[in-house]
DSSP file (Angstrom, degrees, kcal/mol; ACC not computed):
  #  RESIDUE AA STRUCTURE BP1 BP2  ACC     N-H-->O    O-->H-N    N-H-->O    O-->H-N    TCO  KAPPA ALPHA  PHI   PSI    X-CA   Y-CA   Z-CA
    1    1 A M     >        0   0    0      0, 0.0     4,-2.0     0, 0.0     3,-0.2   0.000 360.0 360.0 360.0 -39.3   43.5    1.0   -4.6
    2    2 A T  H  >  +     0   0    0      1,-0.2     4,-2.6     2,-0.2     5,-0.2   0.814 360.0  60.1 -68.1 -26.5   40.9   -0.1   -7.2
    3    3 A G  H  > S+     0   0    0      2,-0.2     4,-1.9     1,-0.2    -1,-0.2   0.895 105.4  47.3 -64.9 -39.5   40.4   -3.3   -5.1
    4    4 A I  H  > S+     0   0    0      2,-0.2     4,-2.0     1,-0.2    -2,-0.2   0.926 113.6  47.5 -66.5 -44.9   39.3   -1.3   -2.1
    5    5 A L  H  X S+     0   0    0     -4,-2.0     4,-2.5     1,-0.2    -2,-0.2   0.891 110.2  53.1 -63.4 -38.9   37.0    0.8   -4.2
    6    6 A A  H  X S+     0   0    0     -4,-2.6     4,-2.4     1,-0.2    -1,-0.2   0.895 108.6  49.9 -63.4 -39.2   35.6   -2.3   -5.8
    7    7 A N  H  X S+     0   0    0     -4,-1.9     4,-2.2     2,-0.2    -1,-0.2   0.869 109.8  50.9 -67.4 -36.1   34.9   -3.8   -2.4
    8    8 A I  H  X S+     0   0    0     -4,-2.0     4,-2.0     2,-0.2    -2,-0.2   0.918 111.8  47.2 -65.2 -43.4   33.1   -0.6   -1.3
    9    9 A V  H  X S+     0   0    0     -4,-2.5     4,-2.2     2,-0.2    -2,-0.2   0.899 110.9  52.1 -64.8 -39.8   31.0   -0.7   -4.5
   10   10 A L  H  X S+     0   0    0     -4,-2.4     4,-2.4     2,-0.2    -2,-0.2   0.895 108.3  51.0 -63.1 -40.1   30.2   -4.4   -3.8
   11   11 A A  H  X S+     0   0    0     -4,-2.2     4,-2.5     1,-0.2    -1,-0.2   0.886 109.3  51.2 -63.9 -38.2   29.1   -3.5   -0.3
   12   12 A A  H  X S+     0   0    0     -4,-2.0     4,-2.3     2,-0.2    -2,-0.2   0.883 108.8  51.6 -65.9 -37.8   26.8   -0.8   -1.7
   13   13 A I  H  X S+     0   0    0     -4,-2.2     4,-2.4     2,-0.2    -2,-0.2   0.939 111.7  46.1 -62.7 -47.2   25.3   -3.4   -4.1
   14   14 A F  H  X S+     0   0    0     -4,-2.4     4,-2.6     1,-0.2     5,-0.2   0.908 111.7  51.7 -63.0 -41.5   24.7   -5.8   -1.3
   15   15 A A  H  X S+     0   0    0     -4,-2.5     4,-2.2     1,-0.2    -1,-0.2   0.904 111.2  48.0 -61.6 -40.9   23.2   -3.1    0.9
   16   16 A L  H  X S+     0   0    0     -4,-2.3     4,-2.3     2,-0.2    -2,-0.2   0.901 111.7  49.0 -67.5 -41.0   20.8   -2.0   -2.0
   17   17 A I  H  X S+     0   0    0     -4,-2.4     4,-2.1     2,-0.2    -2,-0.2   0.923 112.4  47.7 -65.3 -43.7   19.7   -5.6   -2.6
   18   18 A V  H  X S+     0   0    0     -4,-2.6     4,-2.8     1,-0.2    -1,-0.2   0.896 111.4  51.7 -64.3 -38.8   19.0   -6.3    1.0
   19   19 A R  H  X S+     0   0    0     -4,-2.2     4,-2.0    -5,-0.2    -2,-0.2   0.914 107.4  52.4 -63.8 -41.2   17.1   -3.0    1.2
   20   20 A I  H  X S+     0   0    0     -4,-2.3     4,-0.6     1,-0.2    -2,-0.2   0.927 112.9  44.9 -59.0 -44.9   15.0   -4.0   -1.8
   21   21 A I  H >< S+     0   0    0     -4,-2.1     3,-1.2     1,-0.2     4,-0.4   0.929 113.6  48.9 -65.5 -45.2   14.1   -7.3   -0.1
   22   22 A L  H >< S+     0   0    0     -4,-2.8     3,-0.9     1,-0.3    -1,-0.2   0.760  99.6  66.6 -70.0 -23.7   13.4   -5.7    3.2
   23   23 A D  H 3< S+     0   0    0     -4,-2.0    -1,-0.3     1,-0.2    -2,-0.2   0.746  99.9  52.5 -67.0 -21.0   11.2   -3.0    1.7
   24   24 A W  T << S+     0   0    0     -3,-1.2     2,-0.4    -4,-0.6    -1,-0.2   0.592  95.8  84.2 -87.2 -11.7    8.7   -5.8    0.7
   25   25 A V  S <  S-     0   0    0     -3,-0.9     2,-0.7    -4,-0.4    -4,-0.0  -0.793  73.1-139.8 -99.0 131.6    8.6   -7.2    4.3
   26   26 A Q        +     0   0    0     -2,-0.4    -3,-0.1     0, 0.0    -2,-0.0  -0.805  38.4 152.0 -90.1 113.8    6.2   -5.6    6.8
   27   27 A V        -     0   0    0     -2,-0.7    -2,-0.0    -5,-0.1     2,-0.0  -0.981  47.9 -99.4-137.7 151.2    7.8   -5.3   10.3
   28   28 A P    >   -     0   0    0      0, 0.0     3,-1.0     0, 0.0     6,-0.4  -0.322  34.3-117.1 -65.4 153.6    7.4   -3.0   13.2
   29   29 A A  T 3  S+     0   0    0      1,-0.2     9,-0.1     5,-0.1     8,-0.1   0.822 113.3  53.4 -63.9 -32.2    9.9   -0.1   13.5
   30   30 A G  T 3  S+     0   0    0      4,-0.1    -1,-0.2     5,-0.1     5,-0.0   0.613  86.3 103.1 -79.6 -11.5   11.2   -1.3   16.8
   31   31 A H  S <> S-     0   0    0     -3,-1.0     4,-2.2     1,-0.1     3,-0.4  -0.392  85.2-116.9 -68.8 147.0   11.9   -4.8   15.5
   32   32 A P  H  > S+     0   0    0      0, 0.0     4,-2.1     0, 0.0     5,-0.1   0.853 118.1  52.7 -54.9 -35.3   15.6   -5.6   14.7
   33   33 A V  H  > S+     0   0    0      2,-0.2     4,-2.4     1,-0.2     5,-0.1   0.884 107.4  52.1 -67.8 -36.6   14.7   -6.1   11.0
   34   34 A G  H  > S+     0   0    0     -6,-0.4     4,-2.0    -3,-0.4    -1,-0.2   0.883 109.7  48.9 -64.3 -38.4   13.0   -2.6   11.1
   35   35 A R  H  X S+     0   0    0     -4,-2.2     4,-2.3     2,-0.2    -2,-0.2   0.872 110.0  51.6 -68.7 -36.1   16.2   -1.1   12.6
   36   36 A L  H  X S+     0   0    0     -4,-2.1     4,-2.7    -5,-0.2    -2,-0.2   0.913 108.9  50.9 -64.3 -41.9   18.3   -2.9    9.9
   37   37 A R  H  X S+     0   0    0     -4,-2.4     4,-2.2     1,-0.2    -2,-0.2   0.904 110.2  49.7 -61.8 -41.4   16.0   -1.4    7.2
   38   38 A T  H  X S+     0   0    0     -4,-2.0     4,-1.8     2,-0.2    -1,-0.2   0.906 111.4  48.9 -63.9 -41.8   16.4    2.1    8.8
   39   39 A A  H  X S+     0   0    0     -4,-2.3     4,-1.1     1,-0.2    -2,-0.2   0.910 111.9  48.4 -64.6 -42.2   20.2    1.7    8.8
   40   40 A L  H  X S+     0   0    0     -4,-2.7     4,-2.8     1,-0.2     5,-0.3   0.870 108.5  54.7 -66.3 -35.6   20.3    0.5    5.2
   41   41 A A  H  X S+     0   0    0     -4,-2.2     4,-2.6     1,-0.2    -1,-0.2   0.886 104.7  53.6 -64.4 -37.6   18.1    3.4    4.2
   42   42 A S  H  < S+     0   0    0     -4,-1.8    -1,-0.2     1,-0.2    -2,-0.2   0.782 114.7  42.2 -68.5 -24.4   20.5    5.8    5.8
   43   43 A V  H  < S+     0   0    0     -4,-1.1     4,-0.3    -3,-0.2    -2,-0.2   0.871 123.1  34.9 -85.1 -41.3   23.3    4.3    3.6
   44   44 A T  H >X S+     0   0    0     -4,-2.8     4,-1.8     1,-0.2     3,-0.8   0.748 100.6  74.1 -90.8 -24.6   21.4    3.9    0.3
   45   45 A D  H 3X S+     0   0    0     -4,-2.6     4,-2.8    -5,-0.3    -1,-0.2   0.888  90.8  57.5 -59.7 -40.8   19.2    7.0    0.4
   46   46 A P  H 34 S+     0   0    0      0, 0.0    -1,-0.2     0, 0.0    -2,-0.1   0.834 111.7  43.9 -59.9 -28.3   22.1    9.5   -0.4
   47   47 A M  H <> S+     0   0    0     -3,-0.8     4,-0.5    -4,-0.3    -2,-0.2   0.826 118.1  44.3 -80.1 -32.4   22.8    7.4   -3.6
   48   48 A L  H  X S+     0   0    0     -4,-1.8     4,-2.6     1,-0.2     3,-0.2   0.821  96.3  72.4 -83.8 -32.4   19.1    7.2   -4.5
   49   49 A M  H  X S+     0   0    0     -4,-2.8     4,-1.7     1,-0.2     5,-0.2   0.884  96.3  49.3 -57.9 -45.2   17.9   10.7   -3.9
   50   50 A P  H  > S+     0   0    0      0, 0.0     4,-1.2     0, 0.0    -1,-0.2   0.909 114.4  46.9 -61.0 -38.0   19.6   12.4   -6.9
   51   51 A L  H  X S+     0   0    0     -4,-0.5     4,-3.1    -3,-0.2    -2,-0.2   0.882 107.9  55.6 -69.0 -37.4   18.2    9.6   -9.2
   52   52 A R  H  < S+     0   0    0     -4,-2.6    -1,-0.2     1,-0.2    -3,-0.2   0.811 105.8  52.5 -66.0 -28.7   14.7   10.0   -7.7
   53   53 A R  H  < S+     0   0    0     -4,-1.7    -1,-0.2    -5,-0.2    -2,-0.2   0.836 117.6  37.9 -72.5 -31.3   14.7   13.7   -8.5
   54   54 A L  H  < S+     0   0    0     -4,-1.2    -2,-0.2     1,-0.2    -3,-0.1   0.830 115.9  51.1 -87.3 -35.1   15.6   12.9  -12.2
   55   55 A I  S  < S-     0   0    0     -4,-3.1    13,-0.2    -5,-0.1    -1,-0.2  -0.903  75.5-148.8-112.7 111.5   13.6    9.7  -12.8
   56   56 A P        -     0   0    0      0, 0.0    11,-0.2     0, 0.0    -3,-0.1  -0.403  34.0 -91.7 -73.2 154.8    9.9    9.8  -11.9
   57   57 A P        -     0   0    0      0, 0.0     2,-0.5     0, 0.0     9,-0.2  -0.366  39.9-117.1 -63.3 145.2    8.1    6.7  -10.7
   58   58 A V  E     -A   65   0A   0      7,-2.6     7,-3.3    -3,-0.1     2,-0.5  -0.750  26.8-133.5 -85.7 124.4    6.5    4.6  -13.5
   59   59 A R  E     +A   64   0A   0     -2,-0.5     2,-0.4     5,-0.2     5,-0.2  -0.673  25.3 178.5 -83.2 126.4    2.8    4.4  -13.0
   60   60 A L  E >   -A   63   0A   0      3,-3.7     3,-1.5    -2,-0.5     2,-0.5  -0.725  65.2 -70.1-124.0  78.6    1.3    0.9  -13.4
   61   61 A G  T 3  S-     0   0    0     -2,-0.4    -1,-0.1     1,-0.3     0, 0.0  -0.622 117.2 -10.2  71.5-120.8   -2.4    1.5  -12.7
   62   62 A A  T 3  S+     0   0    0     -2,-0.5     2,-0.4    -3,-0.1    -1,-0.3   0.465 125.9  82.0 -88.1  -2.0   -2.7    2.2   -8.9
   63   63 A V  E <   -A   60   0A   0     -3,-1.5    -3,-3.7     2,-0.0     2,-0.5  -0.835  64.7-151.4-108.8 141.3    0.9    1.3   -8.3
   64   64 A A  E     -A   59   0A   0     -2,-0.4     2,-0.6    -5,-0.2    -5,-0.2  -0.958  11.4-150.6-111.0 124.3    4.0    3.4   -8.8
   65   65 A L  E     -A   58   0A   0     -7,-3.3    -7,-2.6    -2,-0.5     2,-1.1  -0.834  10.2-139.0 -97.5 123.0    7.3    1.6   -9.5
   66   66 A D    >   +     0   0    0     -2,-0.6     3,-0.6    -9,-0.2     4,-0.5  -0.705  23.5 177.9 -82.9 101.8   10.5    3.3   -8.4
   67   67 A V  T 3>  +     0   0    0     -2,-1.1     4,-2.3   -11,-0.2     3,-0.3   0.664  65.9  80.7 -80.2 -17.7   12.8    2.7  -11.3
   68   68 A S  H 3> S+     0   0    0    -13,-0.2     4,-2.5     1,-0.2    -1,-0.2   0.827  87.8  56.9 -61.2 -31.1   15.7    4.7   -9.7
   69   69 A V  H <> S+     0   0    0     -3,-0.6     4,-2.3     2,-0.2    -1,-0.2   0.913 108.7  45.8 -64.9 -42.1   16.6    1.6   -7.6
   70   70 A I  H  > S+     0   0    0     -4,-0.5     4,-2.4    -3,-0.3    -2,-0.2   0.910 112.5  50.5 -67.3 -42.5   17.0   -0.5  -10.7
   71   71 A V  H  X S+     0   0    0     -4,-2.3     4,-2.5     1,-0.2    -2,-0.2   0.923 112.3  47.2 -61.7 -44.6   19.1    2.2  -12.5
   72   72 A L  H  X S+     0   0    0     -4,-2.5     4,-2.7     2,-0.2     5,-0.2   0.906 110.9  51.6 -64.2 -41.2   21.4    2.6   -9.4
   73   73 A L  H  X S+     0   0    0     -4,-2.3     4,-2.0     2,-0.2    -2,-0.2   0.916 112.3  45.5 -62.7 -43.6   21.8   -1.2   -9.1
   74   74 A V  H  X S+     0   0    0     -4,-2.4     4,-2.3     2,-0.2    -2,-0.2   0.913 113.2  50.6 -65.5 -42.8   22.8   -1.5  -12.8
   75   75 A A  H  X S+     0   0    0     -4,-2.5     4,-2.6     1,-0.2    -2,-0.2   0.905 111.0  48.3 -63.0 -41.7   25.1    1.5  -12.6
   76   76 A L  H  X S+     0   0    0     -4,-2.7     4,-2.5     2,-0.2    -1,-0.2   0.880 110.1  52.3 -66.4 -36.9   26.8    0.0   -9.5
   77   77 A Q  H  X S+     0   0    0     -4,-2.0     4,-2.2    -5,-0.2    -2,-0.2   0.915 111.5  46.5 -63.8 -42.4   27.2   -3.3  -11.2
   78   78 A I  H  X S+     0   0    0     -4,-2.3     4,-2.4     2,-0.2    -2,-0.2   0.931 112.9  49.4 -64.8 -45.4   28.8   -1.6  -14.2
   79   79 A L  H  X S+     0   0    0     -4,-2.6     4,-2.6     1,-0.2    -2,-0.2   0.897 110.2  51.3 -60.9 -40.8   31.1    0.4  -11.9
   80   80 A Y  H  X S+     0   0    0     -4,-2.5     4,-2.4     1,-0.2    -1,-0.2   0.917 110.0  49.4 -62.2 -43.4   32.1   -2.8  -10.0
   81   81 A G  H  X S+     0   0    0     -4,-2.2     4,-1.6     2,-0.2    -2,-0.2   0.895 111.7  48.4 -62.9 -40.5   32.9   -4.5  -13.3
   82   82 A V  H  X S+     0   0    0     -4,-2.4     4,-1.2     2,-0.2    -2,-0.2   0.919 112.6  48.1 -65.7 -43.6   35.1   -1.6  -14.5
   83   83 A L  H  < S+     0   0    0     -4,-2.6    -2,-0.2     1,-0.2    -1,-0.2   0.874 111.2  50.1 -66.9 -36.6   36.9   -1.4  -11.1
   84   84 A R  H  < S+     0   0    0     -4,-2.4    -1,-0.2     1,-0.2    -2,-0.2   0.825 110.0  51.3 -70.1 -30.3   37.6   -5.2  -11.1
   85   85 A A  H  <        0   0    0     -4,-1.6    -1,-0.2     1,-0.2    -2,-0.2   0.733 360.0 360.0 -77.9 -21.8   38.9   -5.0  -14.7
   86   86 A A     <        0   0    0     -4,-1.2    -1,-0.2    -3,-0.1    -2,-0.2   0.484 360.0 360.0 -76.6 360.0   41.3   -2.2  -13.8
C-alpha cells in the first residue's frame, strides 16, 4: 500500500516540477503546451492554495517570489522518502 502512495506522491512531484518549468515559458492558451499547463494547474493548485494562504510571496524589488511551491516540493520529497522507507 505504501508503494502505491509513494508512486502517487512521486507523480505529484513530477507534475509540480513540470508546472514550474512551464510557468517560465510563454505560450498561447490554445497551444498544446498551454493546455498541458492548465491541466497541471488543476492538479497542483489544490495542494498549493493552502500554502499560498499561509506563506506570503517574498518581495525581491519589483518581483514577488512564490515560496509556497518550494515548500510543497520539499514536503513532497520528504513524504516520498518516508513512504519509500516504510
